[in-house]
N, C-alpha and C positions, 0 to 999 in steps of 0.2 A: 553518503553524506559529501557534501562538498562546502568547505568554509562554514561549517557549524548549521548547515541547512540540509535536511532531508530531501533529497531531488525526485526519489521514487521508490518503488519497490521492486524486488527480483520478482518478475511477472512471471518466468519460469518456474521458479520454486512455489509461488502461490499457488500455479496451476496444477503442479505435482502435489501439493498438499492437500488442494480440494480433491483431486482425482482420489488419492490415498483414503479421503473419508468418504467417498463414495459419491461423491456430487459428479453431475453431468460435466463435462469439458465445455460443450455449447453454454450451459448455463452459468460456468465460471468466468468463461470468456465475455460474456454480455454484463455481468454484475460486477467484475472486478475493478475494471477500470473507473467508473465513479466512486467505488468504495475507497479507491487508492487516493484518487484526487482529493476527498474530503480528510482521508486520515492524513495525508502528507501535508495539508493545509493547517490543520490542527496542531498536528506535531511541531510544524515550524511556529506556530503561533506560541505553543507553550514553551520552545527553547527561547525564543525572542521574551518572552516574559520573565523567565527564569535569569537570563543573561545580559537583559535589557541593553 
């Protein structure tokens, strides 16, 4: 977070979590960036909504 906004995920941790769950690192690397982008945008919208 920076100034009350989420900038992104810890991608190394997310990759390790996926691997620990048995997912292919190649699939994780392909799918994680677009998922992260949506989640960051939605999280920041919620922060703005609640803190106006």
